[in-house]
Steps between C-alpha positions, in 0.01 A plus 500: 500500500648835403521794736222672305250223561570437869224565748561744787529209743779348291688831490470535878619141553799564272592818688454322832734218396764753390473697824537183705816416308634853554416472872696175520808664352455813712490285814819324394663838433405626847640186660824523300543871569434444870753218525761712321416792724559289809837388366625847412316726744807594701721565198231699320455723801872565511490593130190718552296285260254351749228763448482434126459125553240554772303716256513228236385240749207718606399564138521131413285420802247765397484346152437158651219640718344680202513181294319315778231768511450491124489121494227505766306757297526292182403181684185677618434618144538143370228390741274787388553416132416132541182415315208422729431130550244360261164425652364156432 
């Protein structure tokens, strides 16, 4: 099915799948950045680079939180777009 013929529910499901994948990688990035931060915290402070890394960590965390919020919103939209059950 081409992008032009997809129903709104299919578009939302596609976007939701992509956001979940992005969230997965964002979480891994936060974990990696945090572990590196813990290893180099003392040296970075001595080199006056700690503030820049802390800012990056905060921004990455904010991105992860925003992704979670948007995923929740799209999951609710998926439920709203579901066709009503057929009456028998």
